[in-house]
Residue frames relative to the residue before (quaternion, step in Angstrom):
aa qw qx qy qz dx dy dz
M 1.0000 0.0000 0.0000 0.0000 0.00 0.00 0.00
S 0.5101 -0.6549 0.4650 0.3078 3.58 -0.98 0.85
S 0.5435 -0.6170 0.4598 0.3355 3.54 -1.21 0.53
P 0.4986 -0.6448 0.4836 0.3190 3.59 -1.14 0.53
S 0.1707 -0.7713 0.5990 0.1310 3.54 -1.32 0.07
L 0.3093 -0.7000 0.6054 0.2186 3.51 -1.40 0.20
K 0.1023 -0.7771 0.6188 0.0514 3.56 -1.03 0.82
W 0.1049 0.7866 -0.6011 0.0948 3.57 -1.00 0.86
I 0.4081 -0.6734 0.5507 0.2770 3.56 -1.34 0.13
D 0.3202 -0.7763 0.5112 0.1832 3.59 -0.66 1.07
R 0.7576 -0.3947 0.2702 0.4442 3.58 -1.33 -0.02
N 0.6933 0.4579 -0.2711 0.4860 3.59 1.17 -0.53
K 0.5152 -0.6707 0.3817 0.3729 3.58 1.34 0.34
K 0.4636 0.6588 -0.4509 0.3843 3.54 1.21 0.56
V 0.4200 -0.6907 0.5289 0.2584 3.56 -0.97 0.89
R 0.0849 -0.7988 0.5955 0.0059 3.56 -0.77 1.08
Q 0.0461 -0.7885 0.6131 0.0138 3.55 -1.20 0.54
I 0.0538 -0.7922 0.6077 0.0125 3.56 -1.04 0.81
L 0.3936 -0.7164 0.5354 0.2127 3.53 -0.98 0.94
I 0.2412 -0.7550 0.5939 0.1381 3.58 -0.98 0.85
T 0.0928 -0.8216 0.5619 0.0231 3.57 -0.20 1.28
D 0.7922 0.0055 -0.0274 0.6096 3.58 1.16 -0.57
R 0.7736 -0.1950 0.1355 0.5875 3.59 0.87 -0.94
V 0.1180 -0.7556 0.6396 0.0777 3.52 -1.32 0.47
C 0.2346 -0.7547 0.5996 0.1256 3.56 -0.95 0.94
I 0.1441 -0.7574 0.6315 0.0827 3.56 -0.98 0.91
G 0.3436 0.7335 -0.5283 0.2544 3.59 -0.77 0.99
R 0.6558 -0.5096 0.3780 0.4091 3.52 -1.30 -0.14
T 0.8022 0.1705 -0.0989 0.5636 3.60 1.11 -0.60
C 0.0589 -0.8202 0.5622 0.0878 3.62 0.94 -0.88
K 0.0308 0.8571 -0.5123 0.0452 3.55 0.93 0.96
G 0.8170 0.2445 -0.2035 0.4810 3.54 -0.98 0.94
I 0.6038 0.5454 -0.3561 0.4595 3.59 1.28 -0.02
A 0.5171 -0.6515 0.4601 0.3106 3.57 -0.92 0.92
P 0.6333 -0.5706 0.3638 0.3754 3.62 -1.05 0.74
R 0.6851 0.4870 -0.3004 0.4508 3.60 0.95 -0.78
Q 0.7216 0.4062 -0.2384 0.5075 3.59 1.26 -0.21
R 0.7066 0.4276 -0.2685 0.4958 3.60 1.15 0.35
I 0.1468 -0.7213 0.6672 0.1141 3.50 -1.34 0.49
C 0.1096 -0.8146 0.5691 0.0237 3.58 -0.38 1.25
L 0.1366 -0.8191 0.5570 0.0095 3.54 -0.71 1.14
E 0.3167 -0.7418 0.5616 0.1846 3.57 -0.87 0.97
D 0.4107 0.6605 -0.5028 0.3771 3.52 0.28 1.33
P 0.3872 -0.7640 0.4617 0.2307 3.64 -0.47 1.14
Q 0.6329 0.5197 -0.3455 0.4583 3.61 1.21 -0.25
V 0.5868 0.5460 -0.3650 0.4735 3.57 1.31 -0.10
S 0.4388 -0.7005 0.4992 0.2599 3.58 -0.88 0.93
R 0.6621 -0.5020 0.3644 0.4205 3.57 -1.21 0.43
D 0.7460 0.0603 -0.0338 0.6624 3.56 1.04 -0.89
H 0.1261 -0.8725 0.4708 0.0344 3.54 0.19 1.32
A 0.7801 -0.1422 0.1408 0.5929 3.58 0.87 -0.97
E 0.1918 -0.7655 0.6024 0.1199 3.53 -1.23 0.50
I 0.1738 -0.7660 0.6131 0.0843 3.55 -0.97 0.93
V 0.1049 -0.8181 0.5653 -0.0099 3.55 -0.71 1.15
W 0.1736 -0.7790 0.5996 0.0594 3.56 -0.96 0.99
T 0.1157 0.7882 -0.5895 0.1337 3.58 -0.51 1.23
A 0.7258 -0.3925 0.3140 0.4697 3.54 -1.30 -0.13
G 0.6574 0.5235 -0.3014 0.4504 3.56 1.20 -0.52
G 0.6784 -0.4691 0.2914 0.4846 3.58 1.28 -0.04
L 0.6170 -0.5386 0.4339 0.3755 3.53 -1.36 -0.27
Q 0.0091 -0.8095 0.5856 -0.0421 3.58 -0.78 1.06
I 0.1952 -0.7468 0.6202 0.1400 3.54 -1.23 0.55
V 0.1587 -0.7679 0.6162 0.0735 3.56 -1.03 0.87
D 0.2748 -0.7711 0.5550 0.1476 3.60 -0.69 1.08
S 0.0490 0.7899 -0.6101 0.0379 3.59 -0.91 0.92
S 0.4034 0.7697 -0.4100 0.2769 3.55 1.25 0.48
R 0.4826 -0.6268 0.5226 0.3181 3.52 -1.41 0.09
N 0.7794 0.3561 -0.1658 0.4881 3.59 1.04 -0.78
G 0.6519 -0.5664 0.3079 0.3992 3.60 1.22 0.03
T 0.1609 -0.7389 0.6484 0.0876 3.51 -1.33 0.58
W 0.1953 -0.7989 0.5631 0.0806 3.57 -0.92 0.94
I 0.1332 -0.7433 0.6487 0.0949 3.56 -1.14 0.74
N 0.8278 -0.0990 0.0154 0.5519 3.57 -0.53 1.20
H 0.6840 -0.5213 0.2464 0.4468 3.55 1.01 1.03
I 0.5890 0.5060 -0.3903 0.4946 3.59 1.19 0.54
R 0.4219 -0.7284 0.4828 0.2415 3.56 -0.67 1.12
M 0.3912 -0.6834 0.5644 0.2476 3.55 -1.01 0.84
S 0.5172 -0.5824 0.5122 0.3618 3.55 -1.18 0.50
A 0.5824 -0.6102 0.4030 0.3550 3.58 -0.97 0.85
G 0.8338 0.1720 -0.1543 0.5014 3.55 -0.84 1.04
A 0.5042 0.6918 -0.4023 0.3246 3.59 1.28 -0.02
T 0.3046 -0.7029 0.6098 0.2032 3.53 -1.39 0.28
R 0.0064 0.8086 -0.5873 0.0338 3.56 -0.98 0.83
H 0.4551 -0.6596 0.5253 0.2861 3.58 -1.11 0.73
L 0.2500 -0.7640 0.5815 0.1249 3.54 -1.13 0.77
A 0.1762 -0.7773 0.5980 0.0848 3.54 -1.17 0.67
D 0.6850 -0.4690 0.3564 0.4287 3.54 -1.28 0.30
G 0.8060 0.2661 -0.2129 0.4840 3.56 -0.88 0.98
D 0.4517 0.6773 -0.4664 0.3458 3.62 1.22 -0.10
R 0.2445 -0.7570 0.5909 0.1340 3.55 -1.14 0.73
I 0.1804 -0.7911 0.5820 0.0540 3.55 -0.78 1.13
G 0.1661 -0.7976 0.5749 0.0755 3.58 -0.71 1.07
V 0.0615 0.7698 -0.6285 0.0928 3.57 -0.77 1.14
G 0.8041 -0.0736 0.0091 0.5899 3.59 -0.38 1.19
D 0.7800 -0.2686 0.2336 0.5146 3.57 -0.81 -1.05
F 0.6036 0.5780 -0.3414 0.4302 3.58 1.28 0.03
E 0.1267 -0.7639 0.6266 0.0885 3.53 -1.23 0.58
F 0.1672 -0.7844 0.5951 0.0506 3.55 -0.89 1.06
V 0.2219 -0.7611 0.5969 0.1236 3.54 -1.04 0.82
V 0.3417 -0.7481 0.5405 0.1771 3.55 -0.82 1.08
S 0.0771 -0.7875 0.6108 0.0278 3.55 -0.99 0.91
L 0.0470 0.7699 -0.6329 0.0662 3.56 -0.91 1.04
P 0.5013 -0.3283 -0.7693 0.2216 1.66 -1.12 2.23
A 0.5086 -0.6749 0.4655 0.2630 3.55 -1.31 0.34
V 0.3385 -0.6859 0.5975 0.2406 3.49 -1.43 0.21
E 0.7015 -0.4325 0.3287 0.4613 3.55 -1.26 0.08
A 0.2384 -0.8163 0.5201 0.0798 3.54 -0.97 0.84
D 0.3578 -0.6569 0.6101 0.2613 3.49 -1.35 0.44
T 0.0936 -0.7961 0.5954 0.0542 3.58 -0.95 0.78
G 0.2491 -0.7621 0.5769 0.1559 3.53 -1.18 0.51
E 0.2965 -0.7824 0.5257 0.1535 3.56 -1.09 0.67
D 0.5092 0.6553 -0.4297 0.3559 3.57 1.24 0.00
G 0.1116 -0.8061 0.5794 0.0454 3.57 -0.83 0.97
P 0.4843 -0.6842 0.4706 0.2755 3.58 -1.12 0.64
A 0.7159 -0.4221 0.3325 0.4459 3.53 -1.32 -0.07
T 0.4341 -0.7331 0.4821 0.2044 3.54 -1.26 0.50
E 0.2580 0.7699 -0.5476 0.2020 3.59 1.01 0.66
L 0.6869 -0.4915 0.3321 0.4200 3.56 -1.24 0.32
T 0.5468 -0.5953 0.4770 0.3451 3.54 -1.18 0.64
R 0.3188 -0.7285 0.5683 0.2111 3.57 -0.92 0.87
V 0.1849 -0.7812 0.5913 0.0775 3.55 -0.51 1.23
S 0.0903 -0.8471 0.5238 -0.0017 3.54 -0.13 1.31
P 0.4081 -0.6932 0.5308 0.2669 3.60 -0.75 0.96
V 0.1625 -0.7770 0.6042 0.0700 3.55 -1.03 0.85
S 0.1864 -0.7745 0.5965 0.0980 3.57 -0.79 1.03
E 0.1904 0.7748 -0.5795 0.1660 3.56 -0.82 0.99
V 0.4898 -0.6273 0.5133 0.3213 3.55 -1.36 -0.04
I 0.0253 -0.7925 0.6093 -0.0112 3.56 -0.98 0.88
T 0.2795 -0.6529 0.6439 0.2845 3.49 -1.42 -0.01
A 0.2053 -0.8016 0.5570 0.0704 3.55 -0.72 1.14
L 0.1127 -0.7720 0.6235 0.0511 3.54 -1.14 0.76
M 0.0178 -0.7863 0.6169 -0.0277 3.54 -0.77 1.09
A 0.0736 -0.7748 0.6274 0.0258 3.57 -0.91 0.98
D 0.0992 -0.8215 0.5615 -0.0079 3.57 -0.59 1.20
I 0.3284 -0.7522 0.5416 0.1816 3.58 -0.74 1.09
R 0.2814 -0.7888 0.5316 0.1265 3.54 -0.56 1.20
G 0.8168 0.2582 -0.1972 0.4767 3.58 -0.87 0.94
F 0.4469 0.7179 -0.4496 0.2877 3.58 1.23 0.05
S 0.6147 0.5540 -0.3556 0.4345 3.60 1.01 -0.73
A 0.6641 0.4829 -0.2981 0.4867 3.57 0.99 -0.84
Y 0.6137 0.5551 -0.3457 0.4424 3.57 1.05 -0.72
V 0.6557 0.5164 -0.3123 0.4538 3.57 0.93 -0.90
Q 0.6232 0.5459 -0.3374 0.4469 3.60 1.06 -0.67
R 0.7548 0.4172 -0.2040 0.4632 3.57 0.99 -0.84
H 0.7879 0.2925 -0.1314 0.5257 3.59 1.15 -0.51
S 0.6556 -0.5291 0.3661 0.3952 3.55 -1.26 0.34
S 0.5994 -0.5694 0.4239 0.3697 3.52 -1.22 0.53
T 0.5875 0.5771 -0.3637 0.4352 3.59 1.14 -0.60
D 0.6711 0.4764 -0.2928 0.4867 3.57 0.93 -0.89
A 0.6493 0.5236 -0.3217 0.4481 3.58 0.92 -0.90
H 0.6637 0.5025 -0.3010 0.4651 3.57 0.95 -0.89
G 0.6675 0.5155 -0.3058 0.4417 3.56 0.86 -0.93
M 0.6783 0.5007 -0.2930 0.4509 3.54 0.95 -0.87
I 0.7126 0.4414 -0.2779 0.4692 3.59 0.77 -0.98
K 0.5854 0.5628 -0.3747 0.4474 3.61 1.12 -0.54
N 0.6321 0.5300 -0.3239 0.4633 3.57 1.00 -0.81
I 0.6682 0.4978 -0.2974 0.4661 3.57 0.92 -0.92
F 0.6969 0.4807 -0.2825 0.4510 3.57 0.81 -1.01
N 0.6151 0.5472 -0.3563 0.4419 3.61 1.02 -0.70
V 0.6713 0.4859 -0.2948 0.4758 3.57 0.91 -0.91
F 0.6778 0.4945 -0.2961 0.4566 3.58 0.88 -0.94
S 0.6355 0.5350 -0.3281 0.4497 3.60 1.02 -0.78
E 0.6383 0.5230 -0.3213 0.4646 3.58 0.97 -0.83
I 0.6475 0.5138 -0.3189 0.4636 3.58 1.02 -0.75
V 0.6147 0.5353 -0.3461 0.4645 3.62 1.00 -0.76
V 0.6648 0.4903 -0.2985 0.4780 3.58 0.91 -0.92
E 0.6291 0.5524 -0.3331 0.4337 3.60 0.96 -0.85
F 0.7583 0.3371 -0.1824 0.5274 3.56 1.05 -0.78
N 0.5608 -0.6862 0.3483 0.3055 3.56 1.19 0.74
G 0.4137 0.6868 -0.4909 0.3407 3.57 1.00 0.81
T 0.4260 -0.6600 0.5496 0.2842 3.54 -1.36 0.14
L 0.2989 -0.7476 0.5688 0.1680 3.55 -0.71 1.08
K 0.1872 -0.8250 0.5269 0.0820 3.58 -0.58 1.12
D 0.8446 -0.0713 0.1230 0.5162 3.58 0.52 -1.13
Y 0.1837 -0.6407 0.7169 0.2046 3.41 -1.51 0.35
A 0.0171 -0.8245 0.5642 -0.0398 3.58 -0.24 1.25
G 0.8088 -0.1724 0.0841 0.5559 3.56 -0.05 1.29
D 0.7812 -0.2462 0.2139 0.5324 3.57 -0.44 -1.23
A 0.6232 0.4997 -0.3513 0.4883 3.61 1.16 0.58
I 0.1985 -0.7504 0.6182 0.1236 3.53 -1.26 0.54
F 0.1386 -0.8135 0.5646 0.0160 3.57 -0.84 1.04
A 0.0471 0.7795 -0.6216 0.0616 3.56 -0.89 1.01
F 0.0961 -0.8080 0.5777 0.0650 3.58 -1.21 0.37
W 0.2674 -0.7336 0.6100 0.1350 3.53 -1.35 0.52
E 0.2926 -0.7784 0.5344 0.1513 3.59 -0.64 1.14
H 0.3771 -0.7612 0.4924 0.1893 3.57 -0.95 0.91
R 0.5606 0.6697 -0.3892 0.2928 3.60 1.11 -0.43
F 0.7225 0.4296 -0.2567 0.4771 3.59 1.16 -0.44
K 0.7996 0.1817 -0.0723 0.5678 3.58 1.14 -0.56
D 0.7095 -0.4496 0.3399 0.4231 3.55 -1.34 0.29
A 0.5403 -0.6586 0.4226 0.3093 3.56 -0.91 0.98
A 0.6546 0.5098 -0.3207 0.4569 3.59 0.94 -0.84
E 0.6441 0.5172 -0.3223 0.4624 3.58 1.02 -0.76
Q 0.6686 0.4969 -0.3067 0.4605 3.59 0.91 -0.86
S 0.6539 0.4906 -0.3129 0.4836 3.58 0.97 -0.83
G 0.6336 0.5339 -0.3233 0.4570 3.57 1.07 -0.74
Q 0.6189 0.5392 -0.3368 0.4614 3.56 1.05 -0.74
A 0.6477 0.5095 -0.3174 0.4692 3.58 0.98 -0.83
C 0.6557 0.5093 -0.3125 0.4616 3.58 0.97 -0.84
R 0.6592 0.4982 -0.3131 0.4683 3.57 0.95 -0.83
A 0.6194 0.5397 -0.3424 0.4559 3.56 1.04 -0.74
A 0.6536 0.5090 -0.3164 0.4623 3.59 0.94 -0.86
Q 0.6544 0.5068 -0.3155 0.4641 3.57 0.94 -0.84
R 0.6576 0.4996 -0.3147 0.4680 3.57 0.94 -0.86
Q 0.6299 0.5243 -0.3333 0.4660 3.60 1.01 -0.77
M 0.6458 0.5298 -0.3229 0.4449 3.58 0.95 -0.87
H 0.6921 0.4584 -0.2818 0.4811 3.59 0.88 -0.91
A 0.6348 0.5274 -0.3314 0.4573 3.58 1.02 -0.77
F 0.6573 0.5176 -0.3191 0.4452 3.59 0.98 -0.81
A 0.5908 0.5723 -0.3707 0.4312 3.59 1.06 -0.64
D 0.6919 0.4361 -0.2681 0.5091 3.59 1.01 -0.79
L 0.6565 0.5374 -0.3117 0.4278 3.55 0.97 -0.89
R 0.6282 0.5609 -0.3403 0.4182 3.57 1.00 -0.79
V 0.6153 0.5365 -0.3419 0.4655 3.59 1.09 -0.69
D 0.6688 0.4945 -0.2902 0.4733 3.57 0.96 -0.89
L 0.6672 0.5067 -0.3058 0.4524 3.59 0.94 -0.88
A 0.6231 0.5641 -0.3413 0.4207 3.58 1.04 -0.75
E 0.6337 0.5286 -0.3333 0.4560 3.58 1.17 -0.49
R 0.7486 0.3831 -0.2032 0.5016 3.58 1.20 -0.49
Y 0.7888 0.2148 -0.0974 0.5676 3.58 1.13 -0.66
A 0.4637 -0.6957 0.4784 0.2685 3.55 -0.74 1.08
D 0.8533 0.1596 -0.1512 0.4728 3.57 -1.10 0.85
A 0.3795 0.7397 -0.4875 0.2669 3.61 1.19 0.18
D 0.6234 0.5661 -0.3393 0.4193 3.57 1.13 -0.60
E 0.5902 0.5761 -0.3666 0.4306 3.60 1.28 -0.13
L 0.5480 0.6415 -0.3935 0.3651 3.58 1.20 -0.34
R 0.0865 -0.7571 0.6456 0.0506 3.53 -1.21 0.67
I 0.2040 -0.7714 0.5881 0.1320 3.58 -1.22 0.40
G 0.1526 -0.7611 0.6238 0.0910 3.54 -1.13 0.78
W 0.1981 -0.7879 0.5761 0.0897 3.57 -1.03 0.85
G 0.0844 -0.7725 0.6274 0.0504 3.55 -1.12 0.76
I 0.0546 -0.7966 0.6020 -0.0039 3.58 -0.85 1.02
T 0.0617 0.8041 -0.5835 0.0951 3.57 -0.71 1.10
T 0.1987 -0.7581 0.6091 0.1217 3.55 -1.28 0.43
G 0.3204 0.7500 -0.5357 0.2188 3.58 -0.94 0.84
S 0.6500 -0.5119 0.4033 0.3909 3.51 -1.38 -0.01
I 0.0085 -0.7853 0.6187 -0.0212 3.55 -1.04 0.86
T 0.2808 -0.6970 0.6145 0.2401 3.52 -1.38 0.05
L 0.2109 -0.7591 0.6081 0.0973 3.53 -0.92 1.03
S 0.2429 0.7615 -0.5754 0.1733 3.57 -0.83 0.95
S 0.4721 -0.6346 0.5246 0.3150 3.53 -1.26 0.43
M 0.1092 -0.8157 0.5671 0.0337 3.58 -0.93 0.93
G 0.7430 0.3254 -0.2183 0.5425 3.57 1.19 0.33
S 0.6673 -0.5256 0.3658 0.3802 3.54 -1.32 -0.13
R 0.6680 0.4977 -0.3070 0.4602 3.60 1.24 -0.27
A 0.6096 -0.5602 0.4132 0.3792 3.54 -1.22 0.50
S 0.6826 0.5038 -0.2906 0.4425 3.57 1.08 -0.65
D 0.5595 0.6268 -0.3868 0.3800 3.61 1.26 -0.11
L 0.2240 0.7703 -0.5575 0.2139 3.58 0.81 0.99
A 0.1849 -0.7935 0.5738 0.0828 3.56 -0.70 1.09
V 0.1368 -0.7448 0.6491 0.0723 3.54 -1.06 0.86
V 0.0013 -0.8401 0.5366 -0.0796 3.56 -0.17 1.35
G 0.4222 0.6862 -0.5167 0.2895 3.54 -0.79 1.00
D 0.6473 -0.5488 0.3647 0.3830 3.55 -1.20 0.53
C 0.6427 0.5426 -0.3465 0.4153 3.59 0.98 -0.74
V 0.6020 0.5466 -0.3602 0.4572 3.61 1.14 -0.56
N 0.6565 0.4969 -0.3058 0.4781 3.57 0.96 -0.88
L 0.6593 0.5126 -0.3114 0.4534 3.57 0.98 -0.85
A 0.6180 0.5422 -0.3449 0.4529 3.61 1.00 -0.76
A 0.6477 0.5097 -0.3146 0.4709 3.58 1.01 -0.81
R 0.6532 0.5102 -0.3132 0.4637 3.59 0.98 -0.82
L 0.6725 0.5005 -0.3041 0.4525 3.57 0.92 -0.89
S 0.6426 0.5128 -0.3320 0.4623 3.58 0.98 -0.77
G 0.6451 0.5178 -0.3144 0.4657 3.57 1.17 -0.57
L 0.6699 0.4844 -0.2896 0.4824 3.58 1.18 -0.55
A 0.6292 0.5812 -0.3335 0.3938 3.56 1.02 -0.88
N 0.8388 0.1303 -0.1325 0.5118 3.54 -1.06 0.85
K 0.6807 0.4032 -0.2850 0.5411 3.55 1.23 0.51
D 0.8067 0.1397 -0.0625 0.5708 3.61 -0.01 -1.24
I 0.7304 0.2169 -0.1489 0.6303 3.56 1.21 -0.60
P 0.4465 -0.7544 0.4074 0.2560 3.62 -0.58 1.08
E 0.5579 0.6110 -0.3997 0.3945 3.62 1.18 -0.34
A 0.4750 -0.7089 0.4504 0.2627 3.59 -1.00 0.84
I 0.7959 0.1972 -0.0857 0.5660 3.60 0.99 -0.83
L 0.0936 -0.8031 0.5883 0.0089 3.57 -0.55 1.21
V 0.1420 -0.7990 0.5842 0.0145 3.54 -0.99 0.99
C 0.4330 -0.6898 0.5152 0.2670 3.58 -1.03 0.82
A 0.6904 -0.5047 0.3287 0.4008 3.57 -1.28 0.37
R 0.6560 0.5221 -0.3290 0.4345 3.61 0.94 -0.81
T 0.6499 0.4897 -0.3161 0.4877 3.58 0.99 -0.78
A 0.6326 0.5509 -0.3280 0.4345 3.56 0.96 -0.89
A 0.6546 0.5187 -0.3145 0.4511 3.58 0.96 -0.84
L 0.6692 0.5087 -0.2960 0.4537 3.59 1.10 -0.69
V 0.8047 0.3109 -0.1341 0.4876 3.60 0.98 -0.78
E 0.3897 0.7770 -0.4499 0.2049 3.61 1.24 -0.10
K 0.6688 0.5112 -0.3135 0.4394 3.63 1.06 -0.58
R 0.7527 0.3832 -0.2048 0.4947 3.58 1.22 -0.37
F 0.7585 0.3029 -0.1788 0.5485 3.58 1.26 -0.21
D 0.4602 -0.6324 0.5452 0.3018 3.50 -1.29 0.47
L 0.0069 0.8074 -0.5867 0.0614 3.58 -0.50 1.24
R 0.1744 -0.7751 0.5991 0.0994 3.55 -0.99 0.85
D 0.3911 -0.7275 0.5210 0.2153 3.56 -0.73 1.11
L 0.1808 -0.8081 0.5568 0.0646 3.57 -0.65 1.15
G 0.5405 -0.6209 0.4070 0.3958 3.58 1.26 0.05
R 0.6360 -0.5242 0.4063 0.3946 3.54 -1.29 -0.25
H 0.1101 -0.8043 0.5838 0.0144 3.54 -1.02 0.88
T 0.4189 -0.6501 0.5716 0.2742 3.52 -1.22 0.62
I 0.1098 -0.8042 0.5836 0.0248 3.56 -0.83 1.00
R 0.5370 -0.6652 0.4192 0.3056 3.53 -0.76 1.10
G 0.8163 0.2443 -0.2033 0.4823 3.54 -0.95 0.96
R 0.7124 0.3978 -0.2519 0.5204 3.59 1.27 0.00
Q 0.4594 -0.6824 0.4982 0.2739 3.54 -1.09 0.73
G 0.8096 0.2485 -0.1941 0.4951 3.56 -1.14 0.66
T 0.5243 -0.6065 0.4834 0.3514 3.55 -1.22 -0.54
E 0.2983 -0.7502 0.5681 0.1597 3.55 -1.26 0.49
P 0.3835 -0.6850 0.5579 0.2692 3.61 -0.97 0.78
L 0.0832 -0.8168 0.5708 0.0026 3.57 -0.77 1.05
F 0.1550 -0.7695 0.6152 0.0732 3.53 -1.25 0.62
A 0.3283 -0.7075 0.5886 0.2125 3.55 -1.19 0.65
L 0.3410 -0.7521 0.5341 0.1809 3.56 -0.88 0.99
G 0.1549 -0.7911 0.5894 0.0527 3.53 -0.87 1.09
P 0.7911 -0.3063 0.2167 0.4831 3.61 -1.21 -0.42
V 0.5832 -0.5596 0.4570 0.3713 3.57 -1.28 0.42
L 0.3282 -0.7512 0.5400 0.1908 3.59 -0.95 0.89
T 0.8058 0.0389 0.0016 0.5909 3.58 0.97 -0.84
């Protein structure tokens, strides 16, 4: 089979193409990488070693190692994640977009590299829909059982939930203790569609957990006692790196805090499993069954919040 290639338009509006015989590094400097295996971009938002594309017998894969993010078909990769690439996929790096071609043709390569100043990590303000799933009773479980059992059980849950986030084109952000956090960015797609994807992901996670809990109970004592609450919110956030690692991407905004609060209330203080904020409800009300729960006081927040329970998909 012929090798794949990447095609893009450089700063001079010239179409460029590079053949991927084994691997290609995309970045601002790609220090130590041979010219035929690197794409150097003069963009301060691009990391020195931003992403690597590897071609093996198992197919074509991209590994993100950036500070500001890498997008596949307008969907942000999770920081540090690996993803398979297919013919026609579009890779977003800074202001550049690369198109994957399988099989590839002969390529032109360039050897000119830009300056090596520090990567400019630019905060980005945008609107997202956030999804938080919180495992109820896990802290008590860890007290009663071995760390090996606790790790094995939560790994099973997080693996299934992570696959569902990817299936519904979300970005997996964090495993925070006994909670998992994902988000859907609105800047590339319709807001109602993105919020709907988050809602469908939560519903799929809920149904998957019902089956998974039965399986886990056969391997881990008391696993059938666990419950999960989901919180879904929509609002403005700022994305930025706050540490020295590529994975230190911070998502800061009121809707993130609210999603965490709602996931803590769901299936506990409020009997509904999936709680939705008013802004999300307004975006998805025509496609989902929503039940108005009225206004609720939420710990750590002023005033009250209108909440909705998410039911089955209507269309």
